[in-house]
N, C-alpha and C positions, 0 to 999 in steps of 0.2 A: 552055271559052274560053281563049285564050292569055293569059298574064300581061300587065299593062299595060306600055306602052313609052313612053319620053320622046318627046314630039312637038314641044316647043318649049322654049327656054332660060328656063324659069320655075322658081321655087322649088317643090319638091314635098315634101309632108310626109305620112308614113303615120301613121294613128291606130290604135294597137293596143289593143283592149279586148275582154274576154269578154262581148260585148253581143249579145243575140239579139232585141232589139226590144221585148220585153215589159216591161222594167224602165225606167220613166220617169226614174229617177235617172241611169242610164247614158245615156239619150237626152238628158237635160239637159246632162250633161257634154260630150257630143260636140257638141251644138248650141252650147254656150258657147265651146268651143275654136275651132270653125270661125268663128263670128261675131267673136270677139275678135281672132283672127289676121288675118282678112280685113279687119277695120276698119283694121288697120295696114298691110296690103299686099293690095290688092284682087285682084292677079293670082295669088295663091297657088293651087296645085292640091293636092287632098287625095286620099288613097287610104285608105278604111276597111278595116281588117283585123279581122274580127269573126266571131262564131259564126253570123250570118245575113246574109251579104253582100247578098242580094236585098232584105231589109228595110232594111238600112243605106242602100243606094243609093236606095231609094224615099223614105225619111224625110228624108235629108240631102242628096239630089241630088248625090252624089259617087260616083265609081266605087268598087267594093268588092271584096274578095278574102277567101276563106275563111282562117281563122286557123290551121287545122291539118287534116291528112289522117288523123289518128289518132282512131279511135272510142273514147271513154272514157265509161263510164256516169256519169250525173249531170253531164256536161260537154258532150261534143261528139258523142254518138251520132247525134243528128238531123242535124247538119251533114254528116257523111260517109256518111249512109245511101245516098245516090245513088252514092257511089264504091264501096261494098262490095256493093251489091245484086246486080250481075252475078256477081261472084266467089262470093258466098254461094250464089246459085242454082246455079252450076256445081258447087260443092263438095257441096251438099246432094243434087244429083242423082246424084253419084258415090258418096255414102255409102249403105250398105245400110240399108233400112228396118228398124226394130225392130218386131216384131209386137206387137199390143195385148196378147195373152195370152202369158205366159212360155213360150218354147219350150225345146228341149233345150239350145241354145247358151247361153241366159241362165242356165238352171239349172246348167250346167257352170261358167260363170263364177262364180256365187255359191258353188258348192261348192269352188272352188279357192282356197286361202288366198292373200291379197295380190293376186290377179289383178284383181279388181274395182277396188280403189283405184288400182292401177297404170294400168289402162285409162282410168279417170276422169281421172287426172293427165295422161296423154298426150293425151287428147281436149281437155282444157283448154289445154295448150300449143299444140296444133294450131290451135285457134280463135284463140289470141293471135297466132300467126304469120300467120294469114290477114289480120290488120289491117295488116301491115307494107307490102305493095305500094302501097296508096293513099298512105300517108305518105311512102314513098320518092319516088313521083312528085311529091307535093306539095312536098317539100323543094326539088326542082329548080326548080319553078315559083315557089316563094317566093323563092329566091335571085335568079331573074330579075327578080322584082318589086322586091325591096329595092334592087337595083342602080340602079333608076330614081329613087330617093328621095334628097333632100338631108338629110332627118332622119327617123328612125323615132321616134315619140313614144308611149310607154306613157302613155296619157292618162287618168290619174286612176282613182278607184274603189278598191275593196278587192281589188287584184290580187295581193297577196302572201299567198296563202291556198291551202290544200289541201282545204278542206272539200268543195268541189264537184269530185269526180273524183279526189281524192288527188294524189300527186306527178305522175302522168302526165296530169293535167288542165292547169290553167293554169301551175303551176310549170314543167312541161316546155315549154309553149308559150313562156314568157318566155325560157327557156334557148335554145330552137331559134332564135328570132328574133334574140336577142343574138349568137349565133354566126354566123348568116347576115349580120348587119350588119357584124360584124368582118371576115368574108371579103370582103364587098362594098366595104369602106371607107366605109360609111355611118354617120354619127354616130347614137348612141342616147341618148335622154333619157327619164327616168322622172319624171313630174311629179305631185305631190300625190296619191300613192298611199297606201293604208292596208295595214297588215300585220295578220295575224290568226293562223290556225292554220298553224304551221310545225313540226309535231311530229316528222315522219319525217326521217331523215338525208338521203334522196334529195331530198325537198322542199327542205331547207336548201341542199343542194349546187346544185340548179337555180337557186334564187332568188339565192343568194350570187354564183354565177358571172355571172348576168345583170346584177345590180346593179354588180358590179365592172367590167363592160364598158361601163357607161354614162358618157357625158361630162357628164351632169347628173342629179342626183337630188334630189327633195324629197318630204316626207311630209306628209299632211294633218292629223296630230295628234301631240302629244308622245308618246303611248303607242306609236305605231308607230315613231317615231324611237328611243325607248328600247329597244324590242324588237330593233331592228336594230343597236344600239350594240355588241353583242358582236363585230361585225366592225369592226375599227378604221377601215377606209376610209370608213365611213358617219358617223363621229362629228361631223364638221363640216358634214354635209348640213343644209339648212334645213328648217323646218316652214313650209309654205305652205298656206293653207286649201283646202278642197275646190273643185275647178274649177267645180262647178255654181253656186257663189255669184257667179261672174263674169258670169252671164247677166243682162242687163238686162230686167226685167219691169215691166209697167205697175203703177202704184200702185193698191192695192186700197182700197175704202172701209173706214173704221173702224166698229166695232160701236157699239151704242147704250149707254145708261146701264146700270150694273150691275144695277139693279132691274128692267130690262125683259127679257122673254123674247128669246132670241137664237137664231141658227142655229149649231149646234155640229157641226163636221166630225169624223167618226169614221173612222179608217183602220186597220182591223185587219190582222194579217198571219198567215201560216201557220207561224210559228216552232214547230218541234218536231212538226208534224203527221206522223202515222204514215205517210202515203202521199205527202206533198208536200214534205218537208224532208229533206235528206240525213242529218242526225243526228236520229233519231227520239226525241222526248220527248213522247209523247202525253199523259201526265198533266199536263205543263206547259201544253200547248196547250189541253186541255179546261178547266182551271181558269182560264186567261187568257180564253178565250172566254165562259165562264159569268159571270165577274166583270164583264167589260166589258158584257155584256148587262144585268146588274143595274144597273150605273152608267148605261147608256143609258135604262133605265126610270126611274131617278131623275131624269134630265134631262127626260124627257117629262112626268113628274108635276109638274114645276115650270114647264111651259109652253113649254119650248124645242122647237125643231124640230131634226131631225137630218139631216145631209148625209153619206151613206155613200159613201166613195170609196176608191180604191186608187192607189198609186204603182207597183205591179207587177201584171202580169196574173195571176200565180200567186195573188195574194191575193183573187181573186174567190171562191175556196173559203171563205176566212175570212169574207168579207162575207156570203155566203149563210148560213153557220153562225150568225153574229151576228144576222142578221135573223130567222132561224127561232127562235132562243132568245128574242129580244126579243118577238116576237109571242106566244110561249107565255106569257111573263110579263105582258105588257101587254094582250093581246087583239088580235084582228084589226083593230079600229078604229084602233089606233095606226099602222097602215101608212100612213094618210093624212098623217102628219106625219114620215115617213121618206123623204127624197129620195135617189135613187140614180142620178145622171146617169152616162152612159157616159163614161169617161175612158180614151182610148186613145192620146192624143198629149200632148206637152208643152204645146202651146197649150190643149188642152182642160183639162188639169190646172189651169193658172193661171186660166183663165176660170171654171171651176166652183168651185174652192176660194176664189176671191175673194169668193164670196157668203157664206162662213162668217165668223162673228165670232170664234170660238175653234176650236181644233183639238186633237183627242186622237189621237195617232198613235204608231206603233212603229218603222216602217222609218226608216233614217237620212234618206233623201231625202224621205219623206213629211213628216218634221219640218222638214228644211232648206228644202224648197221652200215650205212654209207660212210659215216665217220670212222667206223672200225676198219674200213678199207683205205682210209686216208683221204677220202673225197671231200672237197669243199662243198658245203650244202647251204642252199637257201631254203629256210623252213617257212612254210605257210602254216602257222601254228593254230590249232583248234583247242588247245588245252594248256593249263599251267604246267603240266609235266613236260611238254615240248619246250616251253620257255625255260624251265629249270635245266633241262639237258643242254640247250644252246648256251646258257650262261656258264654251266660247268665246263663246257668245251672252249670257253672264251670266244664264242661266236654270236653273242647276242645281237650284234649289229646287222646280222644277216637273217633277221626274223621279221615276219609281218603277221598281223592278226587276220585270221581267216574271215572274220565278220566285217572287216572294214578296209581292207587293202585295195589299192588301185593298181592298174597295169603299170602306171608310171613308177610306183613303188618297187615293183618286181624288177623293172628294167634298171632302175638306179642301183638297187642293192646287188643285182646280178653283175652289173658292170664293175662295181667295186670288188665283188668276190673274185672275179676273173683277174682284175688288176693286182689284187693282193694274194693270189692263190699260193705262191711259193711260201710266203710267211705263214699263211693260215694252215697249210698242210703240216708245217713244223709244229705249230701250236696244237693242232688236233692230235698229232702223234704223241706229243708230250703229255697231253691231258689223258688220252686213252691209257698210256703206260702208268700214269699215276693212279688212275682208277683201278687198274688191275692189281696194283700193289695192295690197295685197301681190300680188294676182294680176296686176294690170297690169304690175308690175315683172317678174314671172316670164314673162309673154308676150314682153316685150322680150328677155329672156335667151334664150328658145327661138328667136325669130327670128334672133338673132345666131348661135346654133348652126347654124341651117339655112343660114347664109351670106347672109341678107338684109341689105341696106343699111339697113333700117328698125329693126333690133334693136340692143340694147345688150348688152355682154358679160355672161354669167352670173357669179354670185358663186361657183358651185361647178362647176369643170371638172376633167377629168382632166389 
């Protein structure tokens, strides 16, 4: 399909995010941005720039565009599969087939010093070069798209990170779009993003260059701000809470008295899973899943019901593992007290989790979105960003480290959470409201950058 073109003189904003539809935290961020900006200017037009434009267009009812044409493992291989399929088929047909049994040619290669490794190196380089034509075509189409925008917004999430795909994953994507924006004369804004793995020099080059090109920058937690402070131009950039917190959700009912059995939401994740996480830590995952199952049995033994849910589609594996371990411990009859509603959309998440009185979760947005419902949460934290959110909500005492917690830790902190629930609900509500006030001011700044008459000038501009 051709890139989008400007059809009328309205403000157009591109929303750039490594979003493939399965992560409900990313979905909440995009929903919040669209709703909050449209509340201020109803005629705004948006262009989603994501890893799954078809899903983005369907979920958010906006046109969407692929974020890259470069196939990168653990990042964008699924997105560009259709771009490379024809080329791959053509090249594969031209390559000689290797017989199943070693022939004379293979034996000769093995017998010749250095020949085998050299051929392997050349084949690897050839395969890498085959990825370039789709990206070159996509760069031109991306430039045509960005020229139609008034503002390109890197819209929240943990985007300053190399863990999924390395430097040529999202760090390169940020760099390429920043350079295209500069060429097109379109302003770039980076709002409420998080920083994490930036260990490789190329990653730091890509991210530093992209941030330096932005007219506005803000970070969702002080740790991210501190991590980037090595670059002098970022030191005065503000911290503004995660964009997901700006989404208005219906008030959820409060739980019963501490002495009564409750519904406890459990949201496990696949952190460290040998097959489903980019940085394999299977021993951490296995211990996490085992201990969480033991804690779940403790909850059942005390009469509680369990609500098993996910904020990311990938965590269905973790939920299945947890359920299997729990039934081994508690027996098949326990299955009647474990609810597992299908949660595929943001609306479904808020509707289903509203039925829980308390939540035990690990992913950032599983914790955050539960807080948005006013739910007291016990966080089994896998990352600094979860710690930062719990601290910002005044809930740091209800957090354990995923790599070294014990079942006794969960029991102790959960008991305290239930005992203090009325006070904690008030604290959470107040902190969410304060976060929304900061985010409201940021939306005004973003509209001003886009040239809207409804915006107010940002506090940090180039």
